[in-house]
Every structure is written in C-alpha cells, then in structure tokens.
N, C-alpha and C positions, 0 to 999 in steps of 0.2 A: 737264107736261109735254108736249114736243111730240106725241107721238106716243100712241095711245091704251095703255097696257102690252099688253104680248103675255100671255097668259094659258097653264096649261100644256097646256090641251087643244088650243090651236091650235098649239103649236111640236110638239109631239108628231102632230098630223097631220101638219103638212109635214114633218116629218120620215120620216114610214111614206109618204110619197106613195111611188108606182112610181120607181121610179128615173129612167127615161128623161124624164116629165111634170116630175121635180124639177128635172133639168137644164134641162129647157126653157125653164124658170120660174125659175131663175139666170142661164142664158143673160141672158132680156128686160131683167133688172133690171140685170147689168153692165154690158150694151149701153144702159141709159138712164143711166147715172152714172158708166160710166169709160172713158176710151180703151181701147177693142174689143183693141187687140193689142201694145198696152203691160204689159211684164214691172217693176218696180222689183227693183233687186240690190241687197241688205243684205250689209255684212260681221258678224258678232258676234266682239268678241276678249274673249276674261279677261281683265282687268287685276287679278283678285286669286283667284288660285284655291285650293280647298281649303281646310278646317280651318274648313268654316261650321258653328255651334254646334245649325242645325234639323236635325230629325228628318223633311224631306220623303222619304218611302220610294222614290222614283223617282231619287233625286240623290247621283249620286259624288263631290260635293264633300263632303257632309255628316260631320262629326266622329266621328258616333256609328258609322258602318262600315267595315269596313274593307274598300278598295277600293285601286286600284292609281293612285288622287290624292291624293297629299297634298297638304299646306299648303305652298301658296310666298310668295315677297313679294310685294309689287306693286310690277308695271312702272313705271318710271319717265315722266317724261312725253314726251321724245323717243324712246323707244322706239315708243311708243303712237301719239304722231303718224306716226310711222315706216309701221307700220303703216297705220295711216290715209288716207296718201301711196299707199299701194302698192293698197290696197282702191279707191280713187279710178281708178287707171290703168287695173286693170283692171275697173272699169266701172261698180263701185258708189256709189251714190247718197243712201246713208245708210249709217251708221256707227255700232254700238251696243257699248258698254263693259259688262260685266259682273264685278261685283263680289261673290264668295262669300261676305256677310254677313248679319244677323239682321235688320241696322235698321244707316241710316245713322249715325253717332255724328262730332258736331262735331271738329272737330281736324286734324291736319296730312293726314291719308290724304284725310280729304274734299274738304280743301284742294285737292290731286293732282287729285284728277278734276273740281276747277269748272276747273283750269287745262287739263285734257286738255281737256273740252269747249269752251274757250276755242279751244284750235289746233284739233280739228276742225272747227270753224266757219269756221275760218279759210283751212280749205283751200276751202271751198262744198259742203261735205258738210252731211247732215241728221246732226243729232248725240242719241244718243239710249242712256239709262244705265238699268240696271236694277240696282238696289244693296240690294234689301227694303226694310223698312219705312221712310218718312222723314214727318218732321212738316212745319207750313206753314211755317216759317222757312228750314226746308233746301231745301224744295221751290221756296222765292223765290231762294234764292241761286242757285239751277239755273237758274229762270230768268233770272235777272240776266245769267248767263252766256250767256245762248242757246242753252241747250238746247231742241231741237225736241219730243223726246218721252220720257214715262218708261213703261218695259217693269214691270209688275207684273203675273204672269198669276193667275185665280181658280184654276186646276188645273182643278176638278171641281165637283162642288155643293154647295151647302151641306150636303147631307144626308151626301154622301158624304166631306165631308172630313176629318171626327177621323179616317176610315181610313188617311189618306194621309198625315198632317201633328198633329204633337197639340201641338209649340210656339210655336202662333200660334192666330189664332181665322180663320174666313172672314170678320167685322168687321173683324179687324186689318186685311185687304186693303182691303178697301173702304176705309176710311179712309185708308189710302195714297193709290187711287183720289183721292179726293175733296178731298184735300190737293194732289194734283198737280195737277188739274182748276183747284180755287182759285187757282193759281201763273199758271196760262195755260199751263201745257205739256201738248202732245196725248196722251193716253191709248193705251199700245200693250198689251190683256190679251186674252189668249186662255186657251186651257187644253189638255192632255193625252188624249189616248185611250188605253186599251191598259191601264190599270190597276188591271182587275178590276170598273170601274164598268156600271153600266146604260145602257138604251139611255134610258132618265126622268133620270139623273144628267147624260147629255151633252147633252141637249134642257135642263135647268135650267141649266145653264152658259152655255149660249148664251142661254138668255131672261134670266138674272141682264145679263148683257153687252148684250145688246140695250133694256133696261129702265132702263138709264142714260140721265142726260141731263143734256148732252148723249151720246151715244151713244159708241164708242171711237173714235177715227180709225184705229187698227189692232189688227187679231187675229190672230193667231199662231195655227196651227193643229196642232197636234204631235204624233205618234206616238210612244209608249214606246220610247227604246231600254234595251230590260232590261239592267242591270250588273251584272256577278258583284259580291256581299257586300252587294249591296242587297236589300230584303224582295222588291223586286216582280223579282230577277232572274228566275224562273224562269215570268213571266208568258209566253203564246202571243201569237205577232207579230198584229197586229193585221189583219184585212180592210182590203186597200186601197179596196173598197168603202164602208166603214165611215167612212176617212176624205175623200171621196169626197162621200159625203153629208152629212157634215157640213160640209163648205167650203163645199158648194149651198146648206144651212139658214143657216148665218153670212152669206151673201153675200143673201138674199133678206131677212134680217130687221137686217142692218146696210147696208144698200144704199151708202151713201157710204164705207162703210171699207175699208182697203185689208187685204185680207183675207191671211195671208203662209203659202205653205206650209213649214214649219218642221222642225223635227226627226225624223226618222224615215227624214227620202228614200231614205236609203240602203240600205232596202229595198224598196223600190218600182220596180216597172220601168219604164223609158222610156215606157210607154203608160200606166201609172198616175196618173204626173204631169204626163201629157198632161190626160189626164182630171181630174186637180185644177182642171189650170190651165182647161179647160175649163170648170170648174163655177163660176167665181170667182175663184179664187186668181188673185190680179195682182201677187204678189210672194215672191221667193224669197228664202234664205239663201247667200250664194254666198260659196264661200273654202273651205279643206280641212277646218278644225273650227267647230264651234258648241260655243260654251266646251269640254269635255273631251269631246264628242261629235264623232266623224268625219262628214263631210258629203262629199257628191259632190264629184268635182274640177273645176274651174271648166270647163275644156275640154269636158267631156261635158253641165257644163250649158247654156254657150253655144252646141252643138251640139243638144241639147233645145231651146230657144228658137227657134232658126234652123229646124229641123224642122218646127214647131209653125208656122211661117207667123208668130209674134212679132215682138215688135220689144224692144230694153231702152231704160227708161225714160232718156232723154237728161239730162246735168247740170246743173243750175243754174249759172248765171254765179258764179263765185268774187267775193267781198266784196270 
C-alpha cells in the first residue's frame, strides 16, 4: 500500500478535533494539493429512472417503496448528448449519467450507455456513470469507450450497511470498485450521512475509502434528503457542521481526491456551503436535479462561488 493504513483510533481522533483546528489542518492539506480557488462543476443526469429492485433505505427509485418516483423508460442517446451539451454551456466540466439498476447487464441498454459515454467524451467533457454493480469485462468496455470515472458509493460503514441495504453486501460494493480500478477507470466513491448512523460509522466509511490503494480520485459527501415513502422519510435534518466535519476529514485522509459537495445542499444556508468549500470541498453538483433530488439553481451556485472569491474549473479543450 502506498501509505500506512489508517486505524479506527486515528480517524476518530481526527473527526473529534475541535472544529477550527480541524479546518486549519484541512485547509493546509487542500492548499498543498489543489488549485486553491477552483471548484469543478459537475452535472448528474438520470438516464434510467426508477424501478430498481434494490432496497436501499434512502432511495426513492427503489421499486420496494411507494414514492412519487415511478419506473421510466431509458433516455435515448440523442437527448442525453443534448443535456451534456447544455451542461457544458453552463460551465460543467464533468457529466455523470445514472441508471437505477442493481447491476449492469450486457445487452442493448448497456450498449446504449456505451454510446452515451462516447458522445459525452466527444464534447470534451469528463464522463462518469453510476450503474450499480459491474464485472471486469463490462468495466473494460466502459474504459474502451473513454469513460473517465465510475461512481459507486459505499454509503456507510461495513457495520451499519445491513441496516440500510439488504439486497447486496458491502463486499459487493468493494468488488465493483476493484473491477473499475483494474480497467483503468478512476474511482468515485463516497457516502451519505444522516441515515441514523453513529460518528464511528461515519469515520469507518471514510477510513475504508482512504485505505483503498490507490485512494479514490473523487469522494462525494452527501447529506440524506428524506423522501416520503422510504424507510428514512422521518430522519431529522443533518447538522450542517457535521457535513463540514466530514468534508474536512475526507480532505485530510485523501489529500489528492476531489471532494464533492453532493446531495442535501438545498437544505444548507449559503454560509454552510461556504464552510464546506473552505473545509476542502472543491466540486459541486450543478444543475436543477441530482437524479430525482432537487438541487440549488445554477444562478445561486454561480453567485455563491463568486461571493466566496472562487472560480469555476475551466473546460478541457475538445478532442
């Protein structure tokens, strides 16, 4: 391993540091490893919504729960490329496509995703997909199409995992990340706080990610958005300072990763979002929706970035 594995005690001690001392440390790590005033804008599009056979307790797309998200047909390649083009026009440099699948199945739907990846790459955007579990040969096909990143979140700690999902195991998640890595695709993996987990669970999730070798290039930190009809519908809102703390710890443990401030931003004040950016988040999801979850509007985001004295990451030249 390129670094000594972190222990539970080390990570918990970091998490429990006085907040300002933790932020000082996170800032120093951030400045040493990243362009200090740059934020990457990413857009996430659901290319196949709803009807998922998994029972993830937070997810309105599960067919197990009665939510206002029904199963929809998969989008066609042209409309996805049109969305990617618009995302690029408004400043995004990374475009992520999500399908509510338990796992990738070879066939026409997967072939369509491969075409989408090629089209997004053709626009000069970073291409990312999140499609559930996948095997080595599927990962290789995605790599051959030019995929930059594969998102597959751990969600929570190994110990807490069964209380959130029963239809697959924590090791299934790690196996998918391993298949992605073997194919030469970068790993995007993070988790969600506010699902009833303990501080130890939060630390363990970050420790598992930080002990991957190599570490994930991208770490989304999400706050639960409770949805009517799901088992977690009545969870209390996340304390914004807990989110700031998670981002700071992620930044210190994974210095080179892009830490992404993800779902749950609509419930955060501008000040709380600024603190997350100060703590080491250097990417936000941008656009009006995250799969099926509302997101702040684009103008509000751009003015937040401007008012923080930050700038958006410039696009890569088209190939």
